[in-house]
C-alpha positions as MATLAB code, in Angstrom:
seq = 'XXXXXXXXXXXXXXXXXXXXXXXXXXXXXXXXXXXXXXXXXXXXXXXXXXXXXXXXXXXXXXXXXXXXXXXXXXXXXXXXXXXXXXXXXXXXXXXXXXXXXXXXXXXXXXXXXXXXXXXXXXXXXXXXXXXXXXXXXXXXXXXXXXXXXXXXXXXXXXXXXXXXXXXXXXXXXXXXXXXXXXXXXXXXXXXXXXXXXXXXXXXXXXXXXXXXXXXXXXXXXXXXXXXXXXXXXXXXXXXXXXXXXXXXXXXXXXXXXXXXXXXXXXXX';
ca = [
      25.770   41.170  -33.586;
      26.643   41.298  -37.236;
      28.112   44.406  -38.877;
      26.031   43.795  -42.010;
      22.951   43.985  -39.832;
      24.038   47.263  -38.261;
      24.745   48.934  -41.634;
      27.433   51.256  -40.270;
      30.197   51.448  -42.820;
      33.036   52.843  -40.703;
      36.308   50.936  -41.105;
      36.367   50.094  -37.393;
      32.730   48.958  -37.134;
      33.666   45.303  -36.708;
      36.356   46.121  -34.182;
      34.066   48.224  -31.996;
      31.753   45.209  -31.742;
      34.691   43.071  -30.629;
      35.505   45.651  -27.965;
      31.898   45.570  -26.748;
      31.974   41.781  -26.551;
      35.257   41.834  -24.614;
      33.835   44.348  -22.151;
      30.619   42.374  -21.745;
      32.499   39.154  -21.034;
      34.480   40.924  -18.316;
      31.596   42.847  -16.753;
      28.601   40.531  -16.748;
      29.968   37.958  -14.235;
      29.852   40.788  -11.658;
      26.341   42.144  -12.330;
      23.883   41.501   -9.483;
      26.444   39.451   -7.565;
      27.044   41.607   -4.478;
      30.471   42.763   -5.645;
      32.655   45.166   -3.655;
      32.202   48.889   -4.325;
      34.958   51.449   -3.852;
      34.467   55.206   -3.511;
      36.700   57.414   -5.675;
      35.552   60.739   -4.178;
      36.558   62.091   -0.772;
      33.633   63.925    0.762;
      31.124   62.420   -1.659;
      30.213   59.232   -3.482;
      31.713   58.326   -6.864;
      31.565   54.534   -7.014;
      33.783   52.168   -8.961;
      33.613   48.386   -9.005;
      35.846   45.524  -10.059;
      33.559   45.228  -13.076;
      34.394   48.782  -14.249;
      38.091   48.057  -14.051;
      37.841   44.612  -15.642;
      35.782   45.911  -18.555;
      38.227   48.669  -19.373;
      41.237   46.385  -18.947;
      39.756   43.934  -21.458;
      39.121   46.660  -24.024;
      42.556   48.218  -23.576;
      44.250   44.863  -24.063;
      42.413   44.303  -27.345;
      43.189   47.803  -28.639;
      46.863   47.540  -27.730;
      47.076   44.134  -29.381;
      45.316   45.050  -32.623;
      46.148   48.764  -33.010;
      49.163   49.654  -30.843;
      49.492   53.040  -32.565;
      46.017   54.111  -31.409;
      45.455   56.169  -28.291;
      43.145   55.374  -25.383;
      41.252   57.589  -22.955;
      39.434   55.597  -20.308;
      37.600   56.496  -17.132;
      39.321   53.918  -14.947;
      42.907   53.754  -16.221;
      43.545   57.200  -17.654;
      45.126   58.485  -20.903;
      47.484   56.608  -23.193;
      48.970   58.020  -26.412;
      46.114   60.523  -26.711;
      47.918   62.616  -29.341;
      47.420   59.770  -31.833;
      45.212   60.279  -34.890;
      42.794   57.600  -33.623;
      41.858   57.621  -29.938;
      39.426   55.192  -28.300;
      37.369   56.792  -25.527;
      36.086   54.195  -23.067;
      33.580   54.125  -20.239;
      33.140   50.444  -19.333;
      30.107   51.110  -17.142;
      28.339   54.412  -17.682;
      25.852   54.406  -14.840;
      27.813   52.644  -12.109;
      25.222   53.714   -9.547;
      22.552   51.876  -11.546;
      24.901   48.900  -11.875;
      25.470   48.556   -8.131;
      21.719   48.970   -7.527;
      20.977   46.077   -9.909;
      19.243   48.261  -12.512;
      19.892   47.477  -16.205;
      20.062   51.150  -17.228;
      23.871   51.275  -17.389;
      25.821   50.753  -20.582;
      29.301   50.267  -21.982;
      30.361   53.320  -23.992;
      32.973   52.957  -26.730;
      33.855   55.995  -28.816;
      36.475   56.682  -31.461;
      37.857   60.102  -32.296;
      39.787   60.866  -35.468;
      42.035   63.920  -35.150;
      40.037   64.903  -32.066;
      36.566   64.606  -33.619;
      34.108   61.861  -32.574;
      33.457   59.618  -35.609;
      32.178   56.277  -34.286;
      30.321   55.292  -31.159;
      28.525   52.398  -29.526;
      26.420   51.944  -26.421;
      26.099   48.263  -25.509;
      23.834   47.004  -22.716;
      24.744   43.317  -22.418;
      22.132   42.352  -19.814;
      19.197   43.326  -22.034;
      21.264   42.584  -25.172;
      20.822   45.931  -26.845;
      23.323   47.854  -28.957;
      23.135   51.375  -30.326;
      25.817   52.386  -32.822;
      26.423   55.430  -34.992;
      29.018   56.994  -37.287;
      27.598   60.565  -37.416;
      25.919   59.806  -40.762;
      23.779   56.793  -39.790;
      22.760   55.091  -36.560;
      21.374   51.638  -35.856;
      19.840   49.539  -33.110;
      20.070   45.808  -32.630;
      18.390   43.951  -29.802;
      15.457   41.771  -28.758;
      13.046   43.629  -31.052;
      15.257   43.220  -34.107;
      17.519   45.493  -36.126;
      16.461   48.928  -37.322;
      17.727   52.347  -38.254;
      17.609   54.957  -35.521;
      15.784   58.171  -36.325;
      14.992   61.061  -34.032;
      11.458   62.394  -33.983;
      10.062   65.819  -34.745;
       9.513   68.007  -31.671;
       9.972   71.761  -31.851;
       8.259   72.824  -28.622;
       9.213   72.130  -25.020;
       5.544   71.610  -24.200;
       5.643   68.450  -26.314;
       9.081   67.260  -25.181;
      10.130   64.256  -23.117;
      13.352   65.172  -21.305;
      15.991   63.181  -19.407;
      18.754   64.030  -16.969;
      20.718   61.881  -14.559;
      19.483   63.952  -11.613;
      18.608   67.625  -11.027;
      21.226   67.507   -8.249;
      23.844   67.815  -11.006;
      22.963   71.492  -11.347;
      23.940   74.282   -8.963;
      23.277   78.021   -8.906;
      22.464   79.522  -12.307;
      22.665   76.091  -13.917;
      19.906   74.823  -11.633;
      17.698   77.828  -12.339;
      18.095   77.367  -16.096;
      17.447   73.626  -15.847;
      14.346   74.084  -13.654;
      12.917   76.575  -16.143;
      13.285   74.082  -18.970;
      11.920   71.106  -17.023;
       8.859   73.099  -15.972;
       7.984   73.645  -19.630;
       8.348   70.030  -20.760;
       5.639   67.425  -21.039;
       7.586   64.806  -19.085;
      10.936   64.600  -17.296;
      12.625   61.394  -16.186;
      15.774   60.883  -14.123;
      18.486   58.256  -13.747;
      18.782   57.315  -17.397;
      22.544   57.909  -17.835;
      23.638   56.914  -21.363;
      20.247   55.369  -22.115;
      18.649   58.793  -22.274;
      20.767   59.806  -25.253;
      19.996   56.538  -27.034;
      16.274   57.048  -26.477;
      16.569   60.473  -28.122;
      18.346   58.816  -31.059;
      15.631   56.167  -31.227;
      12.823   58.731  -31.318;
      11.323   57.809  -27.942;
      12.388   61.039  -26.231;
      13.419   64.524  -27.286;
      15.990   66.068  -24.985;
      18.830   65.393  -22.535;
      20.280   68.205  -20.406;
      23.274   67.518  -18.145;
      26.411   69.107  -16.700;
      29.713   68.042  -15.205;
      30.326   65.316  -17.775;
      33.677   63.983  -18.979;
      34.799   63.110  -22.500;
      34.303   59.393  -21.814;
      30.659   60.115  -20.908;
      29.823   61.646  -24.294;
      32.225   60.781  -27.142;
      30.530   57.445  -27.877;
      27.069   59.030  -27.831;
      27.706   61.943  -30.210;
      27.933   59.781  -33.397;
      24.770   57.922  -32.352;
      22.675   61.036  -31.723;
      24.005   62.830  -34.803;
      23.747   59.716  -36.979;
      20.056   59.504  -36.071;
      19.424   63.115  -37.098;
      19.806   64.807  -33.720;
      22.109   67.487  -32.352;
      24.501   67.233  -29.401;
      26.539   70.218  -28.220;
      27.676   72.008  -25.121;
      25.443   74.756  -23.728;
      27.138   77.426  -25.882;
      26.415   75.414  -29.045;
      30.021   74.269  -29.404;
      31.482   70.765  -29.556;
      30.341   68.323  -26.883;
      33.442   66.157  -27.275;
      35.192   67.389  -24.118;
      32.146   66.987  -21.885;
      31.078   69.674  -19.437;
      27.625   71.185  -19.933;
      25.817   68.979  -22.474;
      22.510   69.146  -24.319;
      21.264   66.585  -26.841;
      18.103   67.119  -28.873;
      16.283   65.035  -31.417;
      15.020   68.055  -33.344;
      17.435   70.879  -34.319;
      14.634   73.415  -33.808;
      14.171   72.282  -30.220;
      17.923   72.395  -29.724;
      18.120   76.070  -30.690;
      15.260   76.891  -28.341;
      16.897   75.071  -25.426;
      20.278   76.731  -26.041;
      18.559   80.107  -25.645;
      17.072   78.951  -22.329;
      20.488   77.769  -21.140;
      22.482   80.778  -22.373;
      22.476   82.606  -19.039;
      24.260   79.684  -17.360;
      26.469   78.547  -20.256;
      30.232   78.652  -19.718;
];
């Protein structure tokens, strides 16, 4: 991947590609190899693999070597110097369940915040060799079908919308009622897309993602991609999505406002 091809002008555009390459080199030897899976959640199932840990370790080592004054927030190894002006937010394998099932719908998420605000993000899927990158102003794709700008599509009505969520089981109580109301009005709903759903909204292939219970490392990398492509990504109250929680991403700002009204009764 060449930064000139991606046309994202952020000062750390080249470095984020190096981080993605380092993560890929650490993760790919473990994909579809029958690796060991550990469970991080007592009373439930929150899987982590040696590949998750290796991918984050590789990225952390590169950040600490090149920019020791930068902070790091990662899913597997926790916070480090997170009061720094620049903080890298890392999820080496977003979609670990897909990873352990052999599905190529997981991705490596690399985000950068500046003074707490997401400014640069990349989703890299090394198995299918696709990259989605954005800097809040522009967003680009590079992969097997070439290099192109990402642009969300027009869709102002739920009846015309293609929607994604990881699973309806994410939602409980009032959240589930609000989600079910929205899904029932859409043209098509698909599950299990993890980070890919947000990238498909940015690419103009889908219109909406609704999720809850997310962490900062699940979303920081995706915000600059969605916004750079012309979309909107907020929490359910319309505030910043940077801390995770209840998240909605829309390709069309008009659709976003409509969905926020539908979600208002369950927004916290």
